[in-house]
N, CA, C, O and the ligand as a Tripos MOL2 file, in Angstrom:
@<TRIPOS>MOLECULE
protein
  233   231    59     0     0
PROTEIN
NO_CHARGES

@<TRIPOS>ATOM
      1 N          12.6280   -1.1250   32.3210 N.3       1 MET1
      2 CA         11.3810   -1.7380   31.8610 C.3       1 MET1
      3 C          11.6480   -3.1690   31.4200 C.2       1 MET1
      4 O          12.5400   -3.4230   30.6100 O.2       1 MET1
      5 N          10.8810   -4.0860   31.9510 N.am      2 ARG2
      6 CA         11.0890   -5.5020   31.6120 C.3       2 ARG2
      7 C           9.9780   -5.9820   30.6950 C.2       2 ARG2
      8 O           8.8160   -5.6100   30.8590 O.2       2 ARG2
      9 N          10.3390   -6.7960   29.7480 N.am      3 PHE3
     10 CA          9.3620   -7.3080   28.8000 C.3       3 PHE3
     11 C           9.0450   -8.7760   29.0570 C.2       3 PHE3
     12 O           7.9590   -9.2490   28.7210 O.2       3 PHE3
     13 N           9.9700   -9.4810   29.6400 N.am      4 GLU4
     14 CA          9.7800  -10.9140   29.8060 C.3       4 GLU4
     15 C           9.5470  -11.2580   31.2660 C.2       4 GLU4
     16 O          10.1040  -10.6400   32.1740 O.2       4 GLU4
     17 N           8.7200  -12.2440   31.4580 N.am      5 LEU5
     18 CA          8.4460  -12.6820   32.8180 C.3       5 LEU5
     19 C           9.5470  -13.6010   33.3190 C.2       5 LEU5
     20 O           9.7110  -13.7810   34.5260 O.2       5 LEU5
     21 N          10.2960  -14.1770   32.4000 N.am      6 ALA6
     22 CA         11.3910  -15.0700   32.7930 C.3       6 ALA6
     23 C          12.4900  -14.2780   33.4860 C.2       6 ALA6
     24 O          12.5500  -13.0520   33.3900 O.2       6 ALA6
     25 N          13.3500  -14.9960   34.1820 N.am      7 SER7
     26 CA         14.3840  -14.3360   34.9700 C.3       7 SER7
     27 C          15.5440  -13.8340   34.1170 C.2       7 SER7
     28 O          16.3020  -12.9630   34.5440 O.2       7 SER7
     29 N          15.6840  -14.3880   32.9040 N.am      8 ARG8
     30 CA         16.7930  -13.9580   32.0420 C.3       8 ARG8
     31 C          16.5640  -12.5470   31.5360 C.2       8 ARG8
     32 O          15.4270  -12.1230   31.3280 O.2       8 ARG8
     33 N          17.6620  -11.8220   31.3400 N.am      9 PRO9
     34 CA         17.5290  -10.4830   30.7550 C.3       9 PRO9
     35 C          16.8960  -10.5670   29.3660 C.2       9 PRO9
     36 O          17.0780  -11.5440   28.6400 O.2       9 PRO9
     37 N          16.1570   -9.5280   29.0200 N.am     10 HIS10
     38 CA         15.4700   -9.5400   27.7330 C.3      10 HIS10
     39 C          16.4450   -9.5840   26.5570 C.2      10 HIS10
     40 O          17.5060   -8.9600   26.5750 O.2      10 HIS10
     41 N          16.0500  -10.3350   25.5470 N.am     11 HIS11
     42 CA         16.8320  -10.3840   24.3150 C.3      11 HIS11
     43 C          15.9120  -10.8200   23.1920 C.2      11 HIS11
     44 O          14.8540  -11.4000   23.4370 O.2      11 HIS11
     45 N          16.3090  -10.5450   21.9700 N.am     12 ASP12
     46 CA         15.5650  -10.9930   20.8040 C.3      12 ASP12
     47 C          16.4370  -11.9660   20.0060 C.2      12 ASP12
     48 O          17.5720  -12.2530   20.3880 O.2      12 ASP12
     49 N          15.8940  -12.4660   18.9000 N.am     13 HIS13
     50 CA         16.5650  -13.5770   18.2280 C.3      13 HIS13
     51 C          16.7660  -13.3700   16.7390 C.2      13 HIS13
     52 O          15.8980  -12.8530   16.0350 O.2      13 HIS13
     53 N          17.9150  -13.7810   16.2910 N.am     14 LEU14
     54 CA         18.2080  -13.9570   14.8710 C.3      14 LEU14
     55 C          18.2350  -15.4640   14.6280 C.2      14 LEU14
     56 O          18.9620  -16.1910   15.3060 O.2      14 LEU14
     57 N          17.4530  -15.9280   13.6720 N.am     15 ILE15
     58 CA         17.3720  -17.3620   13.4080 C.3      15 ILE15
     59 C          17.8550  -17.6330   11.9900 C.2      15 ILE15
     60 O          17.3000  -17.1240   11.0160 O.2      15 ILE15
     61 N          18.8910  -18.4410   11.8990 N.am     16 ASP16
     62 CA         19.4430  -18.8000   10.5930 C.3      16 ASP16
     63 C          18.5460  -19.8770    9.9820 C.2      16 ASP16
     64 O          18.4460  -20.9820   10.5160 O.2      16 ASP16
     65 N          17.8910  -19.5510    8.8560 N.am     17 VAL17
     66 CA         16.9170  -20.4890    8.2780 C.3      17 VAL17
     67 C          17.5960  -21.6990    7.6380 C.2      17 VAL17
     68 O          16.9440  -22.7050    7.3570 O.2      17 VAL17
     69 N          18.8940  -21.6000    7.4110 N.am     18 GLU18
     70 CA         19.5900  -22.7100    6.7690 C.3      18 GLU18
     71 C          20.2150  -23.6630    7.7750 C.2      18 GLU18
     72 O          20.2950  -24.8660    7.5260 O.2      18 GLU18
     73 N          20.6560  -23.1380    8.9000 N.am     19 THR19
     74 CA         21.3250  -23.9910    9.8970 C.3      19 THR19
     75 C          20.5390  -24.1130   11.2030 C.2      19 THR19
     76 O          20.8970  -24.9090   12.0710 O.2      19 THR19
     77 N          19.4630  -23.3190   11.3430 N.am     20 ASP20
     78 CA         18.6740  -23.2630   12.5830 C.3      20 ASP20
     79 C          19.4580  -22.6880   13.7580 C.2      20 ASP20
     80 O          19.0100  -22.7470   14.9030 O.2      20 ASP20
     81 N          20.6310  -22.1310   13.4650 N.am     21 GLU21
     82 CA         21.3810  -21.4690   14.5330 C.3      21 GLU21
     83 C          20.5880  -20.2630   15.0300 C.2      21 GLU21
     84 O          20.0170  -19.5160   14.2360 O.2      21 GLU21
     85 N          20.5570  -20.0850   16.3180 N.am     22 ILE22
     86 CA         19.8460  -18.9580   16.9110 C.3      22 ILE22
     87 C          20.8480  -18.0610   17.6160 C.2      22 ILE22
     88 O          21.6070  -18.5170   18.4720 O.2      22 ILE22
     89 N          20.8490  -16.7950   17.2560 N.am     23 ARG23
     90 CA         21.7000  -15.8250   17.9270 C.3      23 ARG23
     91 C          20.8270  -14.8600   18.6910 C.2      23 ARG23
     92 O          19.7790  -14.4230   18.2150 O.2      23 ARG23
     93 N          21.2820  -14.5360   19.8920 N.am     24 GLU24
     94 CA         20.5500  -13.5830   20.7100 C.3      24 GLU24
     95 C          21.1470  -12.1960   20.5210 C.2      24 GLU24
     96 O          22.3600  -12.0410   20.3790 O.2      24 GLU24
     97 N          20.2860  -11.2020   20.5230 N.am     25 PHE25
     98 CA         20.7880   -9.8320   20.4570 C.3      25 PHE25
     99 C          19.8810   -8.9180   21.2550 C.2      25 PHE25
    100 O          18.7300   -9.2420   21.5490 O.2      25 PHE25
    101 N          20.4310   -7.7740   21.5940 N.am     26 VAL26
    102 CA         19.6620   -6.7310   22.2580 C.3      26 VAL26
    103 C          19.9290   -5.4390   21.5160 C.2      26 VAL26
    104 O          21.0840   -5.0820   21.2830 O.2      26 VAL26
    105 N          18.8810   -4.7390   21.1470 N.am     27 SER27
    106 CA         19.0140   -3.4420   20.5090 C.3      27 SER27
    107 C          18.1510   -2.4280   21.2450 C.2      27 SER27
    108 O          16.9220   -2.4930   21.2030 O.2      27 SER27
    109 N          18.8070   -1.4910   21.9200 N.am     28 ALA28
    110 CA         18.0660   -0.4490   22.6310 C.3      28 ALA28
    111 C          17.2060    0.3420   21.6520 C.2      28 ALA28
    112 O          16.1090    0.7830   21.9930 O.2      28 ALA28
    113 N          17.7090    0.5170   20.4350 N.am     29 GLU29
    114 CA         16.9750    1.2760   19.4270 C.3      29 GLU29
    115 C          15.6660    0.5740   19.0590 C.2      29 GLU29
    116 O          14.6150    1.2110   18.9850 O.2      29 GLU29
    117 N          15.7350   -0.7390   18.8310 N.am     30 ILE30
    118 CA         14.5210   -1.4930   18.4970 C.3      30 ILE30
    119 C          13.5490   -1.4940   19.6660 C.2      30 ILE30
    120 O          12.3430   -1.3430   19.4760 O.2      30 ILE30
    121 N          14.0760   -1.6640   20.8800 N.am     31 GLU31
    122 CA         13.1960   -1.6750   22.0500 C.3      31 GLU31
    123 C          12.4600   -0.3440   22.1800 C.2      31 GLU31
    124 O          11.2580   -0.3100   22.4390 O.2      31 GLU31
    125 N          13.2020    0.7530   21.9950 N.am     32 ARG32
    126 CA         12.5730    2.0820   22.0490 C.3      32 ARG32
    127 C          11.5110    2.2450   20.9790 C.2      32 ARG32
    128 O          10.4180    2.7450   21.2460 O.2      32 ARG32
    129 N          11.8370    1.8220   19.7650 N.am     33 LEU33
    130 CA         10.9170    1.9590   18.6480 C.3      33 LEU33
    131 C           9.6260    1.1840   18.9020 C.2      33 LEU33
    132 O           8.5350    1.6750   18.6130 O.2      33 LEU33
    133 N           9.7520   -0.0130   19.4370 N.am     34 GLN34
    134 CA          8.5550   -0.8140   19.7260 C.3      34 GLN34
    135 C           7.6770   -0.1390   20.7660 C.2      34 GLN34
    136 O           6.4530   -0.1140   20.6380 O.2      34 GLN34
    137 N           8.3180    0.4120   21.8060 N.am     35 ARG35
    138 CA          7.5300    1.1110   22.8310 C.3      35 ARG35
    139 C           6.8040    2.3090   22.2280 C.2      35 ARG35
    140 O           5.6530    2.5860   22.5640 O.2      35 ARG35
    141 N           7.4910    3.0120   21.3360 N.am     36 ARG36
    142 CA          6.8790    4.1920   20.7240 C.3      36 ARG36
    143 C           5.7070    3.8020   19.8180 C.2      36 ARG36
    144 O           4.6700    4.4660   19.8160 O.2      36 ARG36
    145 N           5.8750    2.7410   19.0610 N.am     37 ILE37
    146 CA          4.7900    2.2810   18.1840 C.3      37 ILE37
    147 C           3.5730    1.8960   19.0180 C.2      37 ILE37
    148 O           2.4500    2.2920   18.7070 O.2      37 ILE37
    149 N           3.8000    1.1220   20.0810 N.am     38 ALA38
    150 CA          2.6910    0.7310   20.9500 C.3      38 ALA38
    151 C           2.0100    1.9680   21.5230 C.2      38 ALA38
    152 O           0.7830    2.0680   21.5330 O.2      38 ALA38
    153 N           2.8300    2.9170   22.0050 N.am     39 LYS39
    154 CA          2.2980    4.1380   22.5970 C.3      39 LYS39
    155 C           1.4750    4.9280   21.5860 C.2      39 LYS39
    156 O           0.4120    5.4530   21.9170 O.2      39 LYS39
    157 N           1.9630    5.0100   20.3670 N.am     40 ASP40
    158 CA          1.2390    5.7260   19.3120 C.3      40 ASP40
    159 C          -0.1320    5.1110   19.0500 C.2      40 ASP40
    160 O          -1.0410    5.7770   18.5540 O.2      40 ASP40
    161 N          -0.2680    3.8320   19.3910 N.am     41 HIS41
    162 CA         -1.5450    3.1520   19.2110 C.3      41 HIS41
    163 C          -2.3250    3.0720   20.5220 C.2      41 HIS41
    164 O          -3.3580    2.4070   20.5990 O.2      41 HIS41
    165 N          -1.8220    3.7560   21.5540 N.am     42 GLY42
    166 CA         -2.5340    3.8080   22.8210 C.3      42 GLY42
    167 C          -2.2520    2.6330   23.7330 C.2      42 GLY42
    168 O          -3.0460    2.3360   24.6260 O.2      42 GLY42
    169 N          -1.1340    1.9630   23.5220 N.am     43 TYR43
    170 CA         -0.7970    0.7930   24.3280 C.3      43 TYR43
    171 C           0.5410    0.9590   25.0190 C.2      43 TYR43
    172 O           1.3550    1.8060   24.6530 O.2      43 TYR43
    173 N           0.7480    0.1180   26.0380 N.am     44 GLU44
    174 CA          2.0870   -0.1000   26.5370 C.3      44 GLU44
    175 C           2.3720   -1.5940   26.3990 C.2      44 GLU44
    176 O           1.4830   -2.4270   26.5780 O.2      44 GLU44
    177 N           3.6080   -1.9150   26.0820 N.am     45 ILE45
    178 CA          3.9650   -3.3100   25.8350 C.3      45 ILE45
    179 C           4.0600   -4.0600   27.1570 C.2      45 ILE45
    180 O           4.7130   -3.6020   28.0940 O.2      45 ILE45
    181 N           3.4080   -5.2060   27.2250 N.am     46 VAL46
    182 CA          3.5090   -6.0810   28.3950 C.3      46 VAL46
    183 C           4.6880   -7.0340   28.2070 C.2      46 VAL46
    184 O           5.5150   -7.2150   29.1010 O.2      46 VAL46
    185 N           4.7380   -7.6240   27.0430 N.am     47 THR47
    186 CA          5.8630   -8.4610   26.6810 C.3      47 THR47
    187 C           5.9200   -8.5420   25.1620 C.2      47 THR47
    188 O           4.9620   -8.1700   24.4840 O.2      47 THR47
    189 N           7.0180   -9.0170   24.6320 N.am     48 HIS48
    190 CA          7.0890   -9.2080   23.1920 C.3      48 HIS48
    191 C           8.1680  -10.2210   22.8740 C.2      48 HIS48
    192 O           9.0380  -10.5240   23.6900 O.2      48 HIS48
    193 N           8.0780  -10.7290   21.6630 N.am     49 ARG49
    194 CA          9.1760  -11.5210   21.1300 C.3      49 ARG49
    195 C           9.4250  -11.0750   19.7020 C.2      49 ARG49
    196 O           8.4950  -10.7840   18.9500 O.2      49 ARG49
    197 N          10.6840  -11.0300   19.3510 N.am     50 LEU50
    198 CA         11.0830  -10.5950   18.0200 C.3      50 LEU50
    199 C          12.0280  -11.6450   17.4640 C.2      50 LEU50
    200 O          13.0810  -11.9150   18.0410 O.2      50 LEU50
    201 N          11.6480  -12.2290   16.3500 N.am     51 GLU51
    202 CA         12.4660  -13.2600   15.7140 C.3      51 GLU51
    203 C          12.7290  -12.8420   14.2760 C.2      51 GLU51
    204 O          11.7960  -12.6550   13.4960 O.2      51 GLU51
    205 N          13.9850  -12.6980   13.9330 N.am     52 LEU52
    206 CA         14.3780  -12.3390   12.5760 C.3      52 LEU52
    207 C          14.8850  -13.5970   11.8940 C.2      52 LEU52
    208 O          15.8780  -14.1890   12.3160 O.2      52 LEU52
    209 N          14.2030  -13.9950   10.8500 N.am     53 TYR53
    210 CA         14.5880  -15.2110   10.1100 C.3      53 TYR53
    211 C          15.5290  -14.8100    8.9850 C.2      53 TYR53
    212 O          15.1540  -14.0640    8.0810 O.2      53 TYR53
    213 N          16.7440  -15.3100    9.0510 N.am     54 CYS54
    214 CA         17.8270  -14.7850    8.2270 C.3      54 CYS54
    215 C          18.6090  -15.8850    7.5280 C.2      54 CYS54
    216 O          18.5860  -17.0530    7.9140 O.2      54 CYS54
    217 N          19.2990  -15.4570    6.4840 N.am     55 ARG55
    218 CA         20.3300  -16.3340    5.9100 C.3      55 ARG55
    219 C          21.6160  -15.5320    5.8280 C.2      55 ARG55
    220 O          21.6050  -14.3140    5.6500 O.2      55 ARG55
    221 N          22.7180  -16.2470    5.9640 N.am     56 LYS56
    222 CA         24.0370  -15.6260    5.9490 C.3      56 LYS56
    223 C          24.3180  -15.0070    4.5880 C.2      56 LYS56
    224 O          24.0330  -15.6030    3.5500 O.2      56 LYS56
    225 N          24.8740  -13.8190    4.6080 N.am     57 VAL57
    226 CA         25.3210  -13.1650    3.3920 C.3      57 VAL57
    227 C          26.7380  -13.6370    3.1030 C.2      57 VAL57
    228 O          27.6250  -13.5460    3.9510 O.2      57 VAL57
    229 N          26.9300  -14.1290    1.9190 N.am     58 THR58
    230 CA         28.2660  -14.6650    1.6040 C.3      58 THR58
    231 C          29.0800  -13.6450    0.8230 C.2      58 THR58
    232 O          30.2290  -13.9120    0.4680 O.2      58 THR58
    233 ZN         13.0590   -7.1520   22.3400 Zn       59 ZN59
@<TRIPOS>BOND
     1     1     2 1
     2     2     3 1
     3     3     4 2
     4     3     5 am
     5     5     6 1
     6     6     7 1
     7     7     8 2
     8     7     9 am
     9     9    10 1
    10    10    11 1
    11    11    12 2
    12    11    13 am
    13    13    14 1
    14    14    15 1
    15    15    16 2
    16    15    17 am
    17    17    18 1
    18    18    19 1
    19    19    20 2
    20    19    21 am
    21    21    22 1
    22    22    23 1
    23    23    24 2
    24    23    25 am
    25    25    26 1
    26    26    27 1
    27    27    28 2
    28    27    29 am
    29    29    30 1
    30    30    31 1
    31    31    32 2
    32    31    33 am
    33    33    34 1
    34    34    35 1
    35    35    36 2
    36    35    37 am
    37    37    38 1
    38    38    39 1
    39    39    40 2
    40    39    41 am
    41    41    42 1
    42    42    43 1
    43    43    44 2
    44    43    45 am
    45    45    46 1
    46    46    47 1
    47    47    48 2
    48    47    49 am
    49    49    50 1
    50    50    51 1
    51    51    52 2
    52    51    53 am
    53    53    54 1
    54    54    55 1
    55    55    56 2
    56    55    57 am
    57    57    58 1
    58    58    59 1
    59    59    60 2
    60    59    61 am
    61    61    62 1
    62    62    63 1
    63    63    64 2
    64    63    65 am
    65    65    66 1
    66    66    67 1
    67    67    68 2
    68    67    69 am
    69    69    70 1
    70    70    71 1
    71    71    72 2
    72    71    73 am
    73    73    74 1
    74    74    75 1
    75    75    76 2
    76    75    77 am
    77    77    78 1
    78    78    79 1
    79    79    80 2
    80    79    81 am
    81    81    82 1
    82    82    83 1
    83    83    84 2
    84    83    85 am
    85    85    86 1
    86    86    87 1
    87    87    88 2
    88    87    89 am
    89    89    90 1
    90    90    91 1
    91    91    92 2
    92    91    93 am
    93    93    94 1
    94    94    95 1
    95    95    96 2
    96    95    97 am
    97    97    98 1
    98    98    99 1
    99    99   100 2
   100    99   101 am
   101   101   102 1
   102   102   103 1
   103   103   104 2
   104   103   105 am
   105   105   106 1
   106   106   107 1
   107   107   108 2
   108   107   109 am
   109   109   110 1
   110   110   111 1
   111   111   112 2
   112   111   113 am
   113   113   114 1
   114   114   115 1
   115   115   116 2
   116   115   117 am
   117   117   118 1
   118   118   119 1
   119   119   120 2
   120   119   121 am
   121   121   122 1
   122   122   123 1
   123   123   124 2
   124   123   125 am
   125   125   126 1
   126   126   127 1
   127   127   128 2
   128   127   129 am
   129   129   130 1
   130   130   131 1
   131   131   132 2
   132   131   133 am
   133   133   134 1
   134   134   135 1
   135   135   136 2
   136   135   137 am
   137   137   138 1
   138   138   139 1
   139   139   140 2
   140   139   141 am
   141   141   142 1
   142   142   143 1
   143   143   144 2
   144   143   145 am
   145   145   146 1
   146   146   147 1
   147   147   148 2
   148   147   149 am
   149   149   150 1
   150   150   151 1
   151   151   152 2
   152   151   153 am
   153   153   154 1
   154   154   155 1
   155   155   156 2
   156   155   157 am
   157   157   158 1
   158   158   159 1
   159   159   160 2
   160   159   161 am
   161   161   162 1
   162   162   163 1
   163   163   164 2
   164   163   165 am
   165   165   166 1
   166   166   167 1
   167   167   168 2
   168   167   169 am
   169   169   170 1
   170   170   171 1
   171   171   172 2
   172   171   173 am
   173   173   174 1
   174   174   175 1
   175   175   176 2
   176   175   177 am
   177   177   178 1
   178   178   179 1
   179   179   180 2
   180   179   181 am
   181   181   182 1
   182   182   183 1
   183   183   184 2
   184   183   185 am
   185   185   186 1
   186   186   187 1
   187   187   188 2
   188   187   189 am
   189   189   190 1
   190   190   191 1
   191   191   192 2
   192   191   193 am
   193   193   194 1
   194   194   195 1
   195   195   196 2
   196   195   197 am
   197   197   198 1
   198   198   199 1
   199   199   200 2
   200   199   201 am
   201   201   202 1
   202   202   203 1
   203   203   204 2
   204   203   205 am
   205   205   206 1
   206   206   207 1
   207   207   208 2
   208   207   209 am
   209   209   210 1
   210   210   211 1
   211   211   212 2
   212   211   213 am
   213   213   214 1
   214   214   215 1
   215   215   216 2
   216   215   217 am
   217   217   218 1
   218   218   219 1
   219   219   220 2
   220   219   221 am
   221   221   222 1
   222   222   223 1
   223   223   224 2
   224   223   225 am
   225   225   226 1
   226   226   227 1
   227   227   228 2
   228   227   229 am
   229   229   230 1
   230   230   231 1
   231   231   232 2
@<TRIPOS>SUBSTRUCTURE
     1 MET1         2 RESIDUE 1 A MET
     2 ARG2         6 RESIDUE 1 A ARG
     3 PHE3        10 RESIDUE 1 A PHE
     4 GLU4        14 RESIDUE 1 A GLU
     5 LEU5        18 RESIDUE 1 A LEU
     6 ALA6        22 RESIDUE 1 A ALA
     7 SER7        26 RESIDUE 1 A SER
     8 ARG8        30 RESIDUE 1 A ARG
     9 PRO9        34 RESIDUE 1 A PRO
    10 HIS10       38 RESIDUE 1 A HIS
    11 HIS11       42 RESIDUE 1 A HIS
    12 ASP12       46 RESIDUE 1 A ASP
    13 HIS13       50 RESIDUE 1 A HIS
    14 LEU14       54 RESIDUE 1 A LEU
    15 ILE15       58 RESIDUE 1 A ILE
    16 ASP16       62 RESIDUE 1 A ASP
    17 VAL17       66 RESIDUE 1 A VAL
    18 GLU18       70 RESIDUE 1 A GLU
    19 THR19       74 RESIDUE 1 A THR
    20 ASP20       78 RESIDUE 1 A ASP
    21 GLU21       82 RESIDUE 1 A GLU
    22 ILE22       86 RESIDUE 1 A ILE
    23 ARG23       90 RESIDUE 1 A ARG
    24 GLU24       94 RESIDUE 1 A GLU
    25 PHE25       98 RESIDUE 1 A PHE
    26 VAL26      102 RESIDUE 1 A VAL
    27 SER27      106 RESIDUE 1 A SER
    28 ALA28      110 RESIDUE 1 A ALA
    29 GLU29      114 RESIDUE 1 A GLU
    30 ILE30      118 RESIDUE 1 A ILE
    31 GLU31      122 RESIDUE 1 A GLU
    32 ARG32      126 RESIDUE 1 A ARG
    33 LEU33      130 RESIDUE 1 A LEU
    34 GLN34      134 RESIDUE 1 A GLN
    35 ARG35      138 RESIDUE 1 A ARG
    36 ARG36      142 RESIDUE 1 A ARG
    37 ILE37      146 RESIDUE 1 A ILE
    38 ALA38      150 RESIDUE 1 A ALA
    39 LYS39      154 RESIDUE 1 A LYS
    40 ASP40      158 RESIDUE 1 A ASP
    41 HIS41      162 RESIDUE 1 A HIS
    42 GLY42      166 RESIDUE 1 A GLY
    43 TYR43      170 RESIDUE 1 A TYR
    44 GLU44      174 RESIDUE 1 A GLU
    45 ILE45      178 RESIDUE 1 A ILE
    46 VAL46      182 RESIDUE 1 A VAL
    47 THR47      186 RESIDUE 1 A THR
    48 HIS48      190 RESIDUE 1 A HIS
    49 ARG49      194 RESIDUE 1 A ARG
    50 LEU50      198 RESIDUE 1 A LEU
    51 GLU51      202 RESIDUE 1 A GLU
    52 LEU52      206 RESIDUE 1 A LEU
    53 TYR53      210 RESIDUE 1 A TYR
    54 CYS54      214 RESIDUE 1 A CYS
    55 ARG55      218 RESIDUE 1 A ARG
    56 LYS56      222 RESIDUE 1 A LYS
    57 VAL57      226 RESIDUE 1 A VAL
    58 THR58      230 RESIDUE 1 A THR
    59 ZN59       233 GROUP 0 **** ****
């Protein structure tokens, strides 16, 4: 199942609010959960973006 229309494989983002560094990640668990939530509401996901705004734990 593809979420993005772009040619790159799907990924989501961690964004460091202090440095603006962006890290890409893929979580099968999160992808499954999102599909289930949409389904529970009577939808199927066409596309999505997930951005987690984070700061480093020291
Ligand atoms: Zn995703």
